[in-house]
C-alpha positions in Angstrom: 183.3 184.7 82.6 181.6 185.5 79.3 183.3 187.6 76.7 182.0 191.1 76.7 183.3 192.8 73.6 180.4 193.3 71.3 180.7 192.8 67.5 182.1 195.8 65.7 179.2 195.8 63.2 176.8 196.2 66.1 178.7 199.1 67.5 178.9 200.7 64.1 175.2 200.3 63.6 174.5 202.0 67.0 176.8 204.9 66.2 175.2 205.3 62.8 171.7 205.4 64.4 172.4 207.7 67.4 175.6 209.5 66.5 177.5 208.0 69.5 178.0 204.7 71.1 176.7 205.5 74.6 173.5 207.1 75.8 173.9 207.5 79.5 177.3 208.8 80.5 175.5 211.7 82.3 173.7 209.6 84.9 172.8 211.0 88.3 173.7 208.4 90.9 171.0 209.7 93.3 168.4 208.8 90.7 170.0 205.5 89.7 169.4 202.0 91.0 171.4 198.8 90.6 168.9 196.0 89.9 170.2 192.5 90.8 168.0 189.9 89.1 167.5 186.3 90.4 170.9 185.7 92.0 169.3 183.0 94.1 170.5 179.6 95.3 168.2 177.9 92.7 170.3 179.5 90.0 173.7 179.5 91.7 174.3 176.2 93.5 176.0 173.4 91.7 173.4 170.9 90.6 170.5 173.3 91.4 167.3 173.0 89.2 168.2 176.2 87.2 172.0 176.3 87.7 173.9 178.9 85.7 177.6 178.2 86.5 178.9 181.5 85.2 176.6 183.4 87.5 178.9 182.5 90.4 181.7 184.3 88.6 179.9 187.6 88.4 179.3 187.8 92.2 182.4 190.0 92.9 181.4 192.4 90.2 177.9 192.8 91.5 179.2 193.4 95.1 181.6 196.0 93.7 178.8 197.7 91.8 176.5 197.6 94.8 179.1 199.3 96.9 179.8 201.9 94.3 176.1 202.7 93.8 175.5 203.1 97.6 178.6 205.2 98.0 177.5 207.5 95.2 174.0 207.9 96.8 172.2 205.4 94.6 169.9 202.5 95.4 170.4 198.8 95.3 167.5 196.4 94.6 167.7 192.6 95.0 165.0 190.9 92.9 164.0 187.3 93.7 161.8 185.3 91.3 159.1 183.6 93.3 157.0 180.6 92.3 153.7 179.2 93.6 151.8 176.0 92.9 148.5 176.3 91.0 146.1 178.6 92.9 149.0 180.4 94.6 149.6 184.1 94.4 152.7 183.7 92.2 151.5 180.9 89.9 152.5 181.4 86.3 150.7 178.9 83.9 152.6 180.0 80.8 155.8 178.8 82.4 154.6 175.9 84.6 152.0 174.4 82.3 153.5 175.0 78.8 157.3 175.7 78.7 158.4 173.0 81.1 157.6 169.4 81.7 155.4 168.6 84.8 158.4 167.2 86.5 160.6 170.2 85.9 157.8 172.6 86.8 157.3 170.8 90.2 161.0 171.1 90.9 161.0 174.8 89.9 158.0 175.6 92.2 159.7 173.7 95.1 163.0 175.5 94.6 161.6 179.0 94.2 158.8 179.0 96.8 159.1 182.0 99.1 161.1 181.0 102.2 162.7 178.0 100.6 166.5 177.5 100.4 166.5 177.9 96.6 164.6 181.1 96.9 167.2 182.7 99.1 169.9 185.0 97.7 173.4 183.4 97.1 175.2 183.9 100.5 178.3 185.5 98.9 176.2 188.5 97.8 176.5 191.5 100.2 173.1 192.9 101.1 173.0 195.9 103.4 170.4 197.8 105.4 168.6 200.2 103.1 168.7 198.0 100.1 165.4 197.1 98.4 164.1 193.5 98.4 161.6 192.8 95.7 159.8 189.7 94.6 158.6 189.0 91.0 156.6 186.2 89.5 157.5 186.6 85.8 160.7 186.9 83.8 160.6 190.7 83.8 160.8 192.7 87.0 159.2 195.6 85.2 156.2 193.9 83.7 153.1 195.5 85.1 151.7 193.1 87.7 154.8 191.0 88.0 156.3 193.0 90.8 156.1 196.5 92.4 159.7 197.3 91.5 158.8 200.1 89.1 156.4 201.8 91.5 159.0 201.6 94.3 161.7 203.1 92.1 159.5 205.9 90.9 158.5 206.7 94.5 162.2 207.3 95.1 162.5 209.5 92.1 164.8 207.0 90.3 164.9 207.3 86.6 167.9 205.1 85.7 168.3 201.3 86.2 171.5 199.4 86.0 170.7 195.7 85.4 172.8 192.8 86.5 172.1 189.1 87.3 170.9 186.0 85.6 170.0 184.9 83.0 171.3 187.6 80.6 169.0 186.6 77.8 165.9 185.8 79.8 165.0 187.7 83.0 167.7 190.4 82.7 167.0 191.2 79.0 163.2 191.0 79.6 163.6 193.4 82.5 165.7 195.7 80.5 163.2 195.8 77.6 160.3 196.5 79.9 162.2 199.1 81.9 163.0 201.1 78.8 159.4 200.8 77.6 158.2 202.2 81.0 160.5 205.1 80.5 163.5 204.2 82.7 167.0 205.0 81.3 168.3 201.4 81.0 171.8 200.1 81.3 173.0 196.5 81.3 176.4 195.5 82.7 178.3 193.3 80.3 180.3 191.4 82.9 177.6 191.7 85.6 175.2 189.4 83.8 175.4 185.7 83.1 173.6 183.0 81.2 174.4 179.5 79.8 176.1 180.4 76.5 178.5 183.1 75.4 176.7 183.6 72.1 173.4 184.1 73.9 175.0 186.5 76.3 176.4 188.7 73.6 173.2 188.6 71.5 171.2 189.9 74.5 173.6 192.7 75.2 173.8 193.6 71.5 170.0 193.8 71.3 169.8 196.1 74.4 172.6 198.4 73.1 171.0 198.7 69.7 167.4 199.3 70.7 166.7 199.5 74.4 169.5 201.4 76.2 173.1 201.2 77.0 175.8 198.6 77.9 178.9 199.2 80.1 181.4 197.0 81.8 181.7 196.8 85.6 184.8 198.9 85.5 183.2 201.6 83.3 180.1 201.6 85.4 182.0 202.1 88.7 184.0 204.8 86.9 180.9 206.7 86.0 179.5 206.4 89.5 182.8 207.5 91.1 183.2 210.4 88.7 179.9 211.8 89.6 180.4 211.2 93.3 183.6 213.1 93.1 182.0 215.9 91.1 179.2 216.2 93.7 181.7 216.2 96.6 183.6 219.0 94.9 180.5 220.9 93.8 181.6 220.6 90.2 180.2 219.1 87.0 182.3 216.7 85.0 181.4 214.9 81.8 183.4 211.6 81.3 185.0 210.8 77.9 183.4 208.4 75.5 183.9 204.7 76.3 183.6 201.6 74.2 181.7 198.5 74.8 
């Protein structure tokens, strides 16, 4: 698992800017969605074309978060990156013609074609009836034209997104940035995201906390959801105490 304690100077900078460390301790679970990014076989299996070994370690946290979100009246959305060959509906020339070699691009398209084994969600993830299933064809799930995730969430009156998945510093951070810039309250889960290096993971979380939203651990996030579920059950309002990243 990646380390999750962000540098103290980053936290000090955040507190100096906004007067507190966290923005979104008052979330409404009914208006919140857990967004699970790219936890597919192509990223999860040993030896897969885009393997992220630590992504296998965050699966229990994602399943716990999904249960907590559902139990509190929230939504769970499973996002799958989808690739097409040239001329296909999900073709991305910037990635497939420029960023990767022809050989790697061909492997990427084969592994992430809709309906392929690589495109499927990792089998240890627990998907339930009522969860959203969303395809995207760019890094960001919130980039206009890349998916219909934002439209589906807004149709459900969701204003808060809790981002998990892989890679922390690529698709997850890109989604967090665009979610905030399309007016969603945006949270990343520090031990619910994974990438290839610890320093890249912490850098992405630090950027999001400073400029784009909030960062909580799985335990803190479940605590927030549970507190508001309990408050709702009791017909009371409860504001949790300040937590640290």
